[in-house]
LUMRO-434254 format. One record per residue (C-alpha): residue number from 1; residue in three letters; x, y, z. Coordinates in steps of 0.25 Angstrom, whole numbers, plus 2048, in hexadecimal, padded with zeros to 3 digits. Each point is the difference from the previous one (the first is absolute). Last residue first. Layout:
BEGIN
PT  seq  type    u    v    w
PT  NUM   ALA    X    Y    Z
...
This chain:
BEGIN
PT  seq  type    u    v    w
PT  471   UNK  81F  8ED  140
PT  470   UNK  7F1  804  801
PT  469   UNK  7FC  7F2  805
PT  468   UNK  7F9  7FD  7F3
PT  467   UNK  80C  804  7F9
PT  466   UNK  809  7F6  808
PT  465   UNK  7F6  7F5  7FD
PT  464   UNK  801  803  7F1
PT  463   UNK  80F  801  801
PT  462   UNK  801  7F2  806
PT  461   UNK  803  7FE  80F
PT  460   UNK  80C  7FB  807
PT  459   UNK  80A  80B  804
PT  458   UNK  7F7  80C  7FE
PT  457   UNK  7F5  7F9  806
PT  456   UNK  808  7FC  80D
PT  455   UNK  805  80F  801
PT  454   UNK  7F2  804  7FF
PT  453   UNK  7FC  7F7  80B
PT  452   UNK  80B  806  809
PT  451   UNK  7FB  80E  7FC
PT  450   UNK  7F2  7FB  805
PT  449   UNK  806  7FC  80E
PT  448   UNK  808  80D  801
PT  447   UNK  7F4  809  7FD
PT  446   UNK  7F7  7F8  80A
PT  445   UNK  80B  800  80B
PT  444   UNK  802  80F  7FF
PT  443   UNK  7F1  802  801
PT  442   UNK  7FF  7F7  80C
PT  441   UNK  80B  809  807
PT  440   UNK  7FA  80D  7FC
PT  439   UNK  7F2  7FC  804
PT  438   UNK  805  7FB  80D
PT  437   UNK  808  80C  804
PT  436   UNK  7F4  809  7FC
PT  435   UNK  7F5  7F9  808
PT  434   UNK  7F4  7FC  7F7
PT  433   UNK  801  7F1  7FD
PT  432   UNK  7F1  7FD  801
PT  431   UNK  7FE  7F9  7F2
PT  430   UNK  7FC  80D  7F9
PT  429   UNK  80D  806  805
PT  428   UNK  808  7F5  7F9
PT  427   UNK  7F8  801  7F3
PT  426   UNK  803  80F  800
PT  425   UNK  80E  7FF  803
PT  424   UNK  802  7F6  7F5
PT  423   UNK  7F9  809  7F6
PT  422   UNK  808  80C  803
PT  421   UNK  80E  7F9  801
PT  420   UNK  7FE  7FA  7F2
PT  419   UNK  7FE  7F2  7FA
PT  418   UNK  7F2  802  7FB
PT  417   UNK  800  800  7F1
PT  416   UNK  80B  7F7  7FB
PT  415   UNK  804  7F8  80C
PT  414   UNK  7F2  7FE  804
PT  413   UNK  7FB  7FB  7F2
PT  412   UNK  80C  7F6  800
PT  411   UNK  7FB  7FB  80E
PT  410   UNK  7F2  800  7FC
PT  409   UNK  803  7F8  7F3
PT  408   UNK  808  7F6  809
PT  407   UNK  7F5  7FE  80A
PT  406   UNK  7F5  7FF  7F5
PT  405   UNK  807  7F6  7F7
PT  404   UNK  7F9  7F4  807
PT  403   UNK  7F2  805  7FE
PT  402   UNK  801  7FE  7F1
PT  401   UNK  7F4  806  7F9
PT  400   UNK  807  80D  7FD
PT  399   UNK  80B  7F8  7F8
PT  398   UNK  80B  80A  7FC
PT  397   UNK  809  7FB  80C
PT  396   UNK  7FF  7F2  7FA
PT  395   UNK  804  7F4  809
PT  394   UNK  7FE  7F4  7F7
PT  393   UNK  80F  801  7FC
PT  392   UNK  805  80B  808
PT  391   UNK  80F  805  7FF
PT  390   UNK  801  80B  80B
PT  389   UNK  7F4  7FA  808
PT  388   UNK  808  7F3  802
PT  387   UNK  7F5  7F6  804
PT  386   UNK  800  7F4  809
PT  385   UNK  80D  805  806
PT  384   UNK  80C  7F8  804
PT  383   UNK  806  800  7F3
PT  382   UNK  800  80F  7FF
PT  381   UNK  80B  801  80B
PT  380   UNK  802  80D  806
PT  379   UNK  80C  7FC  809
PT  378   UNK  80B  809  7FC
PT  377   UNK  801  808  80E
PT  376   UNK  7F8  80C  7FB
PT  375   UNK  7F7  7F7  7F8
PT  374   UNK  7FB  7FA  80C
PT  373   UNK  7F9  80D  804
PT  372   UNK  7FA  803  7F3
PT  371   UNK  7FB  7F2  7FE
PT  370   UNK  7FA  800  80E
PT  369   UNK  7F9  80D  7FC
PT  368   UNK  7FA  7FA  7F4
PT  367   UNK  7FB  7F3  808
PT  366   UNK  7FA  809  80B
PT  365   UNK  7F9  808  7F5
PT  364   UNK  7FA  7F4  7F9
PT  363   UNK  805  7FB  7F3
PT  362   UNK  80B  7F6  803
PT  361   UNK  7F7  7F5  804
PT  360   UNK  80A  7FB  80A
PT  359   UNK  7FF  7F2  805
PT  358   UNK  808  7F8  7F6
PT  357   UNK  804  7F2  805
PT  356   UNK  809  7FF  7F3
PT  355   UNK  7FA  7F3  7FC
PT  354   UNK  7F2  803  805
PT  353   UNK  800  80E  7F9
PT  352   UNK  806  7FB  7F3
PT  351   UNK  7F6  7F4  7FF
PT  350   UNK  7F4  80A  803
PT  349   UNK  805  808  7F4
PT  348   UNK  807  80E  802
PT  347   UNK  7F8  80C  7FC
PT  346   UNK  7F8  801  80C
PT  345   UNK  7F0  800  800
PT  344   UNK  7FE  7F2  805
PT  343   UNK  80A  804  80B
PT  342   UNK  7F5  807  808
PT  341   UNK  804  7FB  80E
PT  340   UNK  80D  808  801
PT  339   UNK  7F8  80D  800
PT  338   UNK  807  809  80A
PT  337   UNK  80E  7FB  7FE
PT  336   UNK  80B  803  80A
PT  335   UNK  805  7F2  802
PT  334   UNK  80C  7FB  807
PT  333   UNK  808  7F3  7FD
PT  332   UNK  807  807  7F4
PT  331   UNK  806  80A  80A
PT  330   UNK  806  7F6  80A
PT  329   UNK  80E  7FD  7FB
PT  328   UNK  802  80F  7FB
PT  327   UNK  7FB  805  80D
PT  326   UNK  80A  7F8  808
PT  325   UNK  80B  804  7F8
PT  324   UNK  7FD  80F  800
PT  323   UNK  7FE  7FF  810
PT  322   UNK  80E  7FA  801
PT  321   UNK  806  80B  7F6
PT  320   UNK  7F9  80C  807
PT  319   UNK  7FD  80A  7F6
PT  318   UNK  7F6  7F6  7FA
PT  317   UNK  7F5  804  80B
PT  316   UNK  801  80E  7FB
PT  315   UNK  7FE  7FD  7F2
PT  314   UNK  7F4  7F7  802
PT  313   UNK  7F9  80A  809
PT  312   UNK  803  80C  7F7
PT  311   UNK  7FA  7F8  7F4
PT  310   UNK  7F4  7FD  808
PT  309   UNK  7FE  80F  803
PT  308   UNK  804  805  80D
PT  307   UNK  7FA  80B  809
PT  306   UNK  7F7  7F6  808
PT  305   UNK  80B  7F6  800
PT  304   UNK  802  7FE  80F
PT  303   UNK  7F0  7FF  802
PT  302   UNK  7FD  800  80F
PT  301   UNK  7F3  7FD  807
PT  300   UNK  802  804  80F
PT  299   UNK  7FD  7F8  80C
PT  298   UNK  7F8  809  80A
PT  297   UNK  7F3  7F9  801
PT  296   UNK  7F7  807  80A
PT  295   UNK  7F3  800  7F8
PT  294   UNK  802  80E  7FB
PT  293   UNK  80F  7FD  7FD
PT  292   UNK  7FB  7F5  7F6
PT  291   UNK  7F6  809  7F9
PT  290   UNK  80B  80B  7FE
PT  289   UNK  809  7F6  7FA
PT  288   UNK  7F4  7FB  7F7
PT  287   UNK  7FF  80F  7FB
PT  286   UNK  80F  802  7FE
PT  285   UNK  801  7F3  7F9
PT  284   UNK  7F4  803  7F7
PT  283   UNK  806  80E  7FC
PT  282   UNK  80E  7FA  7FD
PT  281   UNK  7F9  7F6  7F6
PT  280   UNK  804  7F2  804
PT  279   UNK  7F3  7F9  7FA
PT  278   UNK  7FB  80C  7F8
PT  277   UNK  7FB  7FA  7F3
PT  276   UNK  7FB  80A  7F6
PT  275   UNK  7F1  7FF  7FE
PT  274   UNK  7FF  808  80D
PT  273   UNK  805  80D  7F9
PT  272   UNK  805  801  7F2
PT  271   UNK  802  7F4  7F6
PT  270   UNK  7F8  807  7F5
PT  269   UNK  808  80D  802
PT  268   UNK  80C  7F9  7FA
PT  267   UNK  80D  7F9  807
PT  266   UNK  7FA  802  80D
PT  265   UNK  80C  802  80A
PT  264   UNK  801  7F3  808
PT  263   UNK  805  807  80D
PT  262   UNK  804  7F2  805
PT  261   UNK  804  7FA  7F3
PT  260   UNK  80A  80B  7FE
PT  259   UNK  804  7FF  80E
PT  258   UNK  806  7F2  7FF
PT  257   UNK  7F9  7F7  80B
PT  256   UNK  807  7F9  80C
PT  255   UNK  7F6  802  80C
PT  254   UNK  808  7FF  80D
PT  253   UNK  7F8  7FF  80C
PT  252   UNK  807  807  80B
PT  251   UNK  803  7FB  80E
PT  250   UNK  7FD  80A  80A
PT  249   UNK  7F4  7FA  807
PT  248   UNK  809  7F3  801
PT  247   UNK  801  7F2  7FB
PT  246   UNK  7F1  7FD  801
PT  245   UNK  7FD  80D  7F9
PT  244   UNK  808  7FD  7F4
PT  243   UNK  7F8  7F3  7FE
PT  242   UNK  7F2  806  801
PT  241   UNK  806  80C  7F8
PT  240   UNK  804  7F7  7F5
PT  239   UNK  7F3  7F9  7FF
PT  238   UNK  7F8  80D  800
PT  237   UNK  809  806  7F5
PT  236   UNK  7FD  7F4  7F7
PT  235   UNK  7F1  801  803
PT  234   UNK  801  80F  7FC
PT  233   UNK  808  7FC  7F4
PT  232   UNK  7F5  7F8  7FB
PT  231   UNK  7F6  80B  800
PT  230   UNK  800  803  7F1
PT  229   UNK  7FF  7F1  7FB
PT  228   UNK  7FA  804  7F3
PT  227   UNK  7FA  7F3  7FD
PT  226   UNK  7F2  802  806
PT  225   UNK  7F7  7F3  801
PT  224   UNK  7F5  7FA  7F7
PT  223   UNK  7F5  7F9  809
PT  222   UNK  7FB  7F2  7FF
PT  221   UNK  7F5  800  80B
PT  220   UNK  803  7FA  80E
PT  219   UNK  80F  803  7FE
PT  218   UNK  809  7F6  807
PT  217   UNK  807  7FB  7F4
PT  216   UNK  808  80D  7FF
PT  215   UNK  805  7FF  80E
PT  214   UNK  805  80F  800
PT  213   UNK  80E  804  805
PT  212   UNK  80A  7FE  80B
PT  211   UNK  80D  7F7  802
PT  210   UNK  80A  809  808
PT  209   UNK  80E  7FB  7FE
PT  208   UNK  80C  800  809
PT  207   UNK  80E  800  7FB
PT  206   UNK  80D  7FF  808
PT  205   UNK  80E  807  7FE
PT  204   UNK  80E  801  804
PT  203   UNK  803  7F2  803
PT  202   UNK  807  7FE  7F2
PT  201   UNK  800  80D  7F8
PT  200   UNK  803  7F9  7F3
PT  199   UNK  805  7F2  803
PT  198   UNK  7FE  7FB  7F2
PT  197   UNK  7F5  7F6  803
PT  196   UNK  7F9  809  80A
PT  195   UNK  800  80C  7F7
PT  194   UNK  7FB  7F8  7F4
PT  193   UNK  7F5  7FB  809
PT  192   UNK  7FD  80E  804
PT  191   UNK  7FF  805  7F2
PT  190   UNK  7F8  7F5  7FB
PT  189   UNK  7F6  800  80C
PT  188   UNK  7FD  80F  7FE
PT  187   UNK  7FE  7FE  7F1
PT  186   UNK  7F6  7F4  803
PT  185   UNK  7F9  809  80A
PT  184   UNK  7FE  80B  7F6
PT  183   UNK  7F8  7F6  7F7
PT  182   UNK  7F8  7F9  80B
PT  181   UNK  7F3  808  7FF
PT  180   UNK  7FF  803  80F
PT  179   UNK  80D  801  807
PT  178   UNK  805  80D  807
PT  177   UNK  80E  802  804
PT  176   UNK  808  805  80C
PT  175   UNK  80F  7FE  800
PT  174   UNK  806  800  80E
PT  173   UNK  80F  806  801
PT  172   UNK  80A  7F9  809
PT  171   UNK  80A  804  80B
PT  170   UNK  80D  7F9  804
PT  169   UNK  809  80C  7FC
PT  168   UNK  7F8  80C  7FC
PT  167   UNK  7F9  7FF  7F3
PT  166   UNK  805  809  7F4
PT  165   UNK  801  7F6  7F5
PT  164   UNK  7F2  7FA  803
PT  163   UNK  7FA  80E  7FE
PT  162   UNK  806  802  7F2
PT  161   UNK  7FE  7F2  7FB
PT  160   UNK  7F1  7FF  805
PT  159   UNK  7FD  80E  7FB
PT  158   UNK  806  7FC  7F3
PT  157   UNK  7F7  7F4  7FF
PT  156   UNK  7F4  808  804
PT  155   UNK  803  809  7F5
PT  154   UNK  802  7F5  7F6
PT  153   UNK  7F3  7F9  804
PT  152   UNK  7FE  7F4  809
PT  151   UNK  7F6  807  809
PT  150   UNK  809  802  80C
PT  149   UNK  7FC  80B  80A
PT  148   UNK  80B  803  80A
PT  147   UNK  802  7FE  80F
PT  146   UNK  80D  803  807
PT  145   UNK  808  7FD  80C
PT  144   UNK  7FB  7F2  804
PT  143   UNK  808  7F8  80A
PT  142   UNK  7F7  806  80B
PT  141   UNK  7F4  7FA  7FA
PT  140   UNK  804  7F2  804
PT  139   UNK  7F8  7F7  7F7
PT  138   UNK  7FA  7F2  802
PT  137   UNK  7F8  7F9  7F4
PT  136   UNK  7F3  7F9  803
PT  135   UNK  7FE  7F2  7FA
PT  134   UNK  7F3  7FE  808
PT  133   UNK  7FD  809  80C
PT  132   UNK  7F8  80B  7FA
PT  131   UNK  7F9  80A  809
PT  130   UNK  7F4  807  7FA
PT  129   UNK  7F6  802  80B
PT  128   UNK  7FD  80E  7FC
PT  127   UNK  7FB  80A  80A
PT  126   UNK  7F2  805  7FE
PT  125   UNK  7FE  80B  7F6
PT  124   UNK  7FB  80E  802
PT  123   UNK  7FA  807  7F4
PT  122   UNK  807  809  7F5
PT  121   UNK  7F9  808  7F5
PT  120   UNK  808  803  7F4
PT  119   UNK  7FB  80A  7F6
PT  118   UNK  808  800  7F3
PT  117   UNK  7FE  809  7F4
PT  116   UNK  808  7FA  7F4
PT  115   UNK  80D  804  7F9
PT  114   UNK  807  7F3  806
PT  113   UNK  80C  806  807
PT  112   UNK  7FB  80E  802
PT  111   UNK  7F3  7FB  806
PT  110   UNK  808  7F6  808
PT  109   UNK  808  80C  807
PT  108   UNK  7F4  808  803
PT  107   UNK  7F7  7F5  805
PT  106   UNK  80C  7FB  809
PT  105   UNK  802  80F  806
PT  104   UNK  7F1  800  802
PT  103   UNK  800  7F3  808
PT  102   UNK  80D  803  808
PT  101   UNK  7F9  803  80D
PT  100   UNK  7F6  7F5  7FE
PT   99   UNK  80C  7F6  7FF
PT   98   UNK  805  804  80E
PT   97   UNK  7F2  7FF  806
PT   96   UNK  7FD  7F3  7FA
PT   95   UNK  80D  7F9  804
PT   94   UNK  7FB  7F1  7FD
PT   93   UNK  7FB  804  7F2
PT   92   UNK  7F4  7FA  7F8
PT   91   UNK  7FC  808  7F3
PT   90   UNK  7F1  800  802
PT   89   UNK  7FC  808  7F4
PT   88   UNK  809  805  7F4
PT   87   UNK  7F9  80A  7F8
PT   86   UNK  806  801  7F2
PT   85   UNK  7FD  80C  7F6
PT   84   UNK  806  7FB  7F3
PT   83   UNK  808  808  7F6
PT   82   UNK  803  7F9  7F3
PT   81   UNK  7F5  7FD  7F6
PT   80   UNK  7FA  80E  802
PT   79   UNK  7F4  7FD  809
PT   78   UNK  807  7F5  807
PT   77   UNK  7FC  7F1  804
PT   76   UNK  7FF  7FA  7F2
PT   75   UNK  80E  804  7FA
PT   74   UNK  807  801  80D
PT   73   UNK  7FE  7F2  804
PT   72   UNK  7FF  7FE  80F
PT   71   UNK  807  7F3  804
PT   70   UNK  80F  805  7FE
PT   69   UNK  7FF  80D  808
PT   68   UNK  7F8  7F8  80A
PT   67   UNK  80B  7F6  802
PT   66   UNK  80B  80B  801
PT   65   UNK  7F7  808  80A
PT   64   UNK  7FE  7F3  808
PT   63   UNK  80F  7FC  801
PT   62   UNK  803  80F  803
PT   61   UNK  7F7  800  80C
PT   60   UNK  805  7F2  805
PT   59   UNK  80E  805  7FF
PT   58   UNK  7FD  80D  807
PT   57   UNK  7F9  7F9  80B
PT   56   UNK  80D  7F8  802
PT   55   UNK  808  80C  801
PT   54   UNK  7F6  805  80B
PT   53   UNK  804  7F4  808
PT   52   UNK  7F8  7F4  803
PT   51   UNK  803  7F5  7F7
PT   50   UNK  80F  7FF  803
PT   49   UNK  80B  7F5  7FF
PT   48   UNK  808  80A  7F8
PT   47   UNK  80A  7F6  7F8
PT   46   UNK  7F7  7F4  800
PT   45   UNK  7F4  809  7FD
PT   44   UNK  806  805  7F3
PT   43   UNK  802  7F2  7FB
PT   42   UNK  7F2  7FC  805
PT   41   UNK  7F8  80C  7FA
PT   40   UNK  7F7  7F8  7F8
PT   39   UNK  7F4  808  7FB
PT   38   UNK  7F8  7FB  7F5
PT   37   UNK  7F3  807  7FD
PT   36   UNK  7F2  7FB  7FF
PT   35   UNK  7F7  806  7F6
PT   34   UNK  7F1  806  800
PT   33   UNK  7F8  806  7F5
PT   32   UNK  7F2  805  804
PT   31   UNK  7F7  802  7F4
PT   30   UNK  7FB  80E  7FA
PT   29   UNK  808  7FE  7F3
PT   28   UNK  809  80C  804
PT   27   UNK  805  7F7  80B
PT   26   UNK  7FB  800  80E
PT   25   UNK  80C  7FD  80A
PT   24   UNK  806  7F4  807
PT   23   UNK  80E  7FE  805
PT   22   UNK  804  7F4  809
PT   21   UNK  80C  7FF  809
PT   20   UNK  803  7F2  805
PT   19   UNK  808  7FC  80D
PT   18   UNK  80E  7FD  801
PT   17   UNK  805  7F2  801
PT   16   UNK  807  7F8  80B
PT   15   UNK  7F7  806  80B
PT   14   UNK  7F5  7F7  7FB
PT   13   UNK  7F2  802  7FE
PT   12   UNK  803  80D  7F8
PT   11   UNK  7F9  80C  803
PT   10   UNK  7F6  806  7F6
PT    9   UNK  802  80E  7FC
PT    8   UNK  7F6  808  7F8
PT    7   UNK  803  80D  7F8
PT    6   UNK  7F4  807  7FA
PT    5   UNK  803  808  7F3
PT    4   UNK  7F7  80C  7FD
PT    3   UNK  802  804  7F1
PT    2   UNK  7FC  80E  7FC
PT    1   UNK  7FA  807  7F4
């Protein structure tokens, strides 16, 4: 089963607004489904003032891949309910020769990222007429020393604190964010608003947002969309590279993500392979870096925390008194939760959730790892969680029909049955980490990360939960 997606670009009638990309494909029902995309690169363009470079072609490609990933539902467009065969036709690029050089490298990288088979076909695009003049912000790229991704999560907050604290005199860091659903943007705004109001890193940072996604009301036929968001990091990386490339070909893109989440060891065999998210996996970063080099982009993607757990990140940030104070003042404004919109299933009532402004479910793996990390500095606060998995009310580890207990059950199962060097090395090798030094480093990271989880459970969990974890 294959899905052929045609990309059509309609130029805007005004240079103030970017043109319109439309996706169309034949669905499993035999009908042609089409949808428009939103692509507003204004804030990025204000910094780079560029729509003709290979870095801009990369941005357009990543936006299209992200939207195709969202538009084509896995369940009805694959033979096994997961792996799709996606043929992208007529992807417009300005630098056709350069982008064709990277075509196979991009296919290989994106295949690993989303767990599908991608086949991308580029065509020559006409020059874009985009050149906004209304309410345009002015930048001097020479004042910027660093570029970092900023999602509003705990890892990106620590990355911001660490990097802003080591800037050269009179230099700034540019924070790059993606806005589509709005929830993450509210976290980012809250953090940066607090910084402005309390003179934290004054004149040391700026933020730019890329607004990109599907226009849900533009479907010609009502169509269910994919909710796994596997390709979002490609769009995030492309936005960052587009900015970093303007500063200099040597400017790194800083991707702050703890290594435990990056390698994402499957907690049970059912989570193995492509079904396990790979957004910042070392193998994906290596492959997308190879694709960038192939098309002539030399900026590197760098994760300074690739060998750190979230707990390591928190502890090391707090070794500096000044950074510790900043982190403690901002941490509750950050959000790590993967399922914040599902609060009907939380133990706390709607009134409690609204009054305490709770935005963490407490049940997903990112929430659990966040608790372990914050506990190391005495900030694991059950009152700020929708559900305390260690003392569940509606949450029940024994209820096999509850989807919300699956992450914690899987984690406990892993700790008891799979937390050993042999299993971890096998899983790492299976996911493309094959060099001995890397295998040794990531195995050590994983074992340390899960020992930190065990220490947290020993301190806070009931005897029953500890027994489940093999403690």
